[in-house]
C-alpha positions as CSV (number, residue, x, y, z in Angstrom):
1,X,6.6,57.9,12.0
2,X,4.9,55.1,10.2
3,X,7.9,52.8,10.0
4,X,6.9,50.7,13.1
5,X,3.4,50.2,11.6
6,X,4.9,49.2,8.2
7,X,7.4,46.8,9.9
8,X,4.6,45.3,12.1
9,X,2.4,44.8,9.1
10,X,5.1,43.2,7.1
11,X,5.9,40.8,10.0
12,X,2.2,39.9,10.3
13,X,2.0,39.3,6.6
14,X,5.1,37.0,6.7
15,X,3.7,35.1,9.7
16,X,0.4,34.7,7.9
17,X,2.3,33.4,4.8
18,X,4.4,31.0,6.9
19,X,1.2,29.8,8.7
20,X,-0.5,29.2,5.3
21,X,2.5,27.2,4.0
22,X,2.7,25.2,7.2
23,X,-1.0,24.3,7.1
24,X,-0.5,23.1,3.5
25,X,2.6,20.9,4.2
26,X,2.1,17.7,2.2
27,X,1.4,14.4,3.8
28,X,4.8,13.1,2.7
29,X,6.4,15.1,5.6
30,X,4.6,13.0,8.2
31,X,5.5,9.8,6.4
32,X,9.1,10.9,6.2
33,X,9.2,11.0,10.0
34,X,7.5,7.6,10.2
35,X,10.1,6.1,7.9
36,X,12.9,7.3,10.1
37,X,11.3,5.8,13.2
38,X,10.3,2.5,11.5
39,X,13.0,1.4,9.0
40,X,12.0,-0.4,5.8
41,X,8.6,1.3,5.8
42,X,7.3,1.5,2.2
43,X,4.5,4.0,1.4
44,X,2.6,4.9,-1.7
45,X,-0.3,7.1,-2.7
46,X,0.2,9.8,-0.1
47,X,-2.5,12.5,-0.1
48,X,-3.7,15.3,2.1
49,X,-1.5,17.4,4.5
50,X,0.9,16.6,7.3
51,X,-2.0,17.4,9.7
52,X,-4.6,15.2,8.1
53,X,-3.5,12.8,5.5
54,X,-3.8,9.3,4.0
55,X,-1.6,6.8,2.1
56,X,-3.2,4.2,0.0
57,X,-0.5,1.5,0.6
58,X,1.7,1.0,3.6
59,X,4.0,-2.0,4.0
60,X,6.8,-3.0,6.4
61,X,9.3,-5.5,5.2
62,X,7.2,-8.4,3.9
63,X,4.1,-7.3,5.7
64,X,1.3,-5.6,3.7
65,X,-0.6,-3.3,6.1
66,X,-3.2,-1.5,3.9
67,X,-4.5,2.0,3.8
68,X,-3.5,4.4,6.6
69,X,-5.1,7.6,7.8
70,X,-4.0,10.1,10.4
71,X,-4.8,13.3,12.2
72,X,-1.9,15.1,13.8
73,X,-2.2,17.3,16.8
74,X,0.0,20.4,16.2
75,X,0.4,21.5,19.9
76,X,2.9,18.8,21.1
77,X,5.2,19.6,18.2
78,X,6.3,22.7,20.1
79,X,7.9,20.4,22.7
80,X,9.4,18.0,20.2
81,X,6.7,15.4,20.5
82,X,4.4,13.8,17.9
83,X,0.8,12.9,18.8
84,X,-1.5,11.6,16.2
85,X,-4.7,9.5,15.8
86,X,-4.0,6.7,13.3
87,X,-6.1,4.1,11.7
88,X,-5.2,1.3,9.2
89,X,-7.6,-0.7,7.1
90,X,-6.5,-3.5,4.8
91,X,-4.5,-6.7,5.5
92,X,-4.8,-5.6,9.2
93,X,-7.3,-3.4,11.0
94,X,-5.9,-1.1,13.6
95,X,-6.6,2.2,15.3
96,X,-5.1,4.1,18.2
97,X,-3.0,7.1,19.3
98,X,0.6,7.2,18.1
99,X,3.1,9.3,20.2
100,X,6.8,9.7,19.8
101,X,9.8,12.0,19.7
102,X,10.5,14.1,16.7
103,X,14.1,12.8,16.8
104,X,12.7,9.3,16.2
105,X,14.3,7.5,19.2
106,X,11.0,6.7,20.8
107,X,7.6,5.7,19.5
108,X,4.5,4.3,21.3
109,X,0.9,3.4,20.5
110,X,-1.8,3.8,23.1
111,X,-5.5,2.8,23.4
112,X,-5.1,0.7,20.4
113,X,-7.3,-2.1,18.9
114,X,-5.8,-4.4,16.2
115,X,-7.0,-7.3,14.2
116,X,-4.9,-9.5,11.9
117,X,-4.6,-13.0,10.4
118,X,-2.7,-15.4,12.6
119,X,-0.4,-16.1,9.7
120,X,1.3,-12.8,10.5
121,X,3.3,-14.4,13.3
122,X,4.3,-17.3,11.1
123,X,7.9,-16.2,10.9
124,X,8.3,-16.4,14.7
125,X,7.9,-20.2,14.7
126,X,10.9,-22.3,13.5
127,X,8.4,-24.7,12.0
128,X,7.8,-24.0,8.3
129,X,5.7,-27.2,7.9
130,X,3.0,-25.6,10.2
131,X,0.6,-23.0,9.0
132,X,-1.2,-20.8,11.5
133,X,-4.9,-20.2,11.0
134,X,-7.5,-18.0,12.7
135,X,-7.5,-14.5,13.9
136,X,-5.4,-12.4,16.2
137,X,-7.1,-9.5,18.1
138,X,-5.4,-7.1,20.5
139,X,-6.6,-4.5,22.9
140,X,-3.4,-2.6,23.7
141,X,-3.2,-0.1,26.6
142,X,0.3,0.9,25.6
143,X,3.2,-0.5,23.5
144,X,6.5,1.4,23.3
145,X,9.7,1.1,21.5
146,X,13.0,2.9,22.2
147,X,15.8,2.8,19.7
148,X,13.9,-0.1,18.0
149,X,13.6,-2.3,21.1
150,X,10.4,-3.2,23.0
151,X,10.4,-1.5,26.5
152,X,6.7,-1.5,27.4
153,X,3.7,-3.7,26.6
154,X,0.4,-3.7,28.4
155,X,-2.8,-5.2,27.0
156,X,-4.6,-8.4,26.0
157,X,-3.8,-10.4,22.8
158,X,-6.2,-13.2,21.7
159,X,-5.9,-15.9,19.1
160,X,-9.4,-17.1,18.6
161,X,-10.3,-19.3,16.8
162,X,-6.9,-20.8,16.7
163,X,-5.7,-23.7,14.5
164,X,-2.6,-25.1,12.8
165,X,-2.3,-27.0,9.6
166,X,0.5,-29.5,8.8
167,X,-0.4,-32.8,7.4
168,X,-3.8,-32.3,8.8
169,X,-5.7,-29.3,10.3
170,X,-5.8,-29.2,14.1
171,X,-8.2,-27.0,16.0
172,X,-6.8,-25.5,19.2
173,X,-9.7,-23.5,20.5
174,X,-8.7,-20.1,21.9
175,X,-5.5,-18.7,23.4
176,X,-4.7,-15.4,25.0
177,X,-1.8,-13.5,26.5
178,X,-2.3,-10.8,29.1
179,X,0.7,-8.4,29.0
180,X,1.8,-6.2,31.9
181,X,4.9,-4.1,32.5
182,X,6.4,-3.3,35.9
183,X,9.5,-1.1,35.7
184,X,11.8,-2.8,33.2
185,X,10.2,-6.2,33.4
186,X,7.5,-7.2,30.8
187,X,5.4,-10.2,31.6
188,X,2.9,-12.1,29.5
189,X,0.5,-14.6,31.1
190,X,-0.6,-17.3,28.7
191,X,-3.8,-19.2,29.0
192,X,-6.4,-21.0,27.0
193,X,-10.2,-20.2,26.7
194,X,-11.4,-23.8,27.3
195,X,-11.0,-25.3,23.8
196,X,-9.2,-28.6,22.8
197,X,-5.8,-27.2,23.8
198,X,-5.0,-26.7,27.4
199,X,-2.3,-24.1,27.8
200,X,-0.7,-22.4,30.8
201,X,2.5,-20.4,31.1
202,X,4.2,-17.1,30.9
203,X,6.7,-15.0,28.9
204,X,9.2,-12.8,30.8
205,X,11.2,-10.1,29.1
206,X,14.0,-8.4,31.0
207,X,17.1,-6.5,29.7
208,X,16.2,-7.5,26.1
209,X,16.2,-11.2,27.1
210,X,13.0,-13.3,26.8
211,X,12.1,-16.5,28.6
212,X,9.0,-18.6,27.7
213,X,7.7,-21.3,29.9
214,X,4.6,-23.1,28.7
215,X,2.7,-26.3,29.5
216,X,0.5,-27.8,26.7
217,X,-1.9,-30.7,26.8
218,X,-4.9,-32.0,24.8
219,X,-8.3,-32.0,26.5
220,X,-10.9,-34.8,26.2
221,X,-10.9,-36.9,23.1
222,X,-8.8,-34.5,20.9
223,X,-6.6,-37.3,19.7
224,X,-5.3,-35.5,16.6
225,X,-4.1,-32.7,18.8
226,X,-2.5,-35.1,21.3
227,X,-0.5,-36.6,18.4
228,X,0.4,-33.2,17.1
229,X,1.9,-32.3,20.5
230,X,4.6,-34.9,19.9
231,X,6.1,-32.4,17.4
232,X,6.7,-30.0,20.3
233,X,8.0,-32.6,22.8
234,X,7.5,-35.8,24.8
235,X,4.4,-35.6,27.1
236,X,4.9,-36.4,30.8
237,X,2.9,-38.9,32.8
238,X,-0.1,-36.4,32.9
239,X,0.0,-35.8,29.2
240,X,1.6,-32.4,29.4
241,X,4.3,-31.1,27.1
242,X,6.7,-28.6,28.7
243,X,8.0,-25.9,26.3
244,X,10.9,-23.7,27.4
245,X,12.4,-21.1,25.0
246,X,15.0,-18.4,25.7
247,X,16.5,-15.8,23.5
248,X,17.3,-12.1,22.8
249,X,15.0,-9.5,21.5
250,X,16.0,-8.0,18.1
251,X,15.7,-4.3,17.3
252,X,13.3,-3.4,14.4
253,X,16.3,-1.6,13.0
254,X,18.1,-4.9,12.3
């Protein structure tokens, strides 16, 4: 009876065909998952396969990112997970490991290094008359989003050199935030690196609420900076301006 041999051979042939098709899945399949996880993601020039691919242009909302490349590990897919090495070169430079759920509810980036112009955070400030200058660099141990909300952040973010331009250009020196996460509490310790601006404070994020407490002062003879701080608030007897901001985090889906 040769039927078992024939059936086994046919099944092996079908598996081989399925495997060949799977290996050749176009890169757009991976980008489709990314678009579900990160709304308003615009991609052009996709090439390669789902396992190793590129896109010549990636943008999110009004942010131009640049060219993206990835290498996808197939093994975690069996458990409904995504694990890929990703790099971006263009308006920003970034590389790290992206992990997430296939369903799209959770996404994280680990062991990441990023570099971007300071103007990228311009929209955070309610001060359109000020332009941020300099470079942002980040060494991120882990950043994680669930359902579009930040739930974990650990790493160091530096703004150095830092400067703002309004009516005149004001050098600030260097600033950094050390981010840590304990349980459901995210904390960022803010400090300066010894330049014209003295800065000390912290950011606390709990239950999607953030609280910023920051003390700013001008060092030495930085008179233009001392005058610029009046835009932020009235200095106390020691020349420090206290800045307190509270609010609610917004999901990237909104």
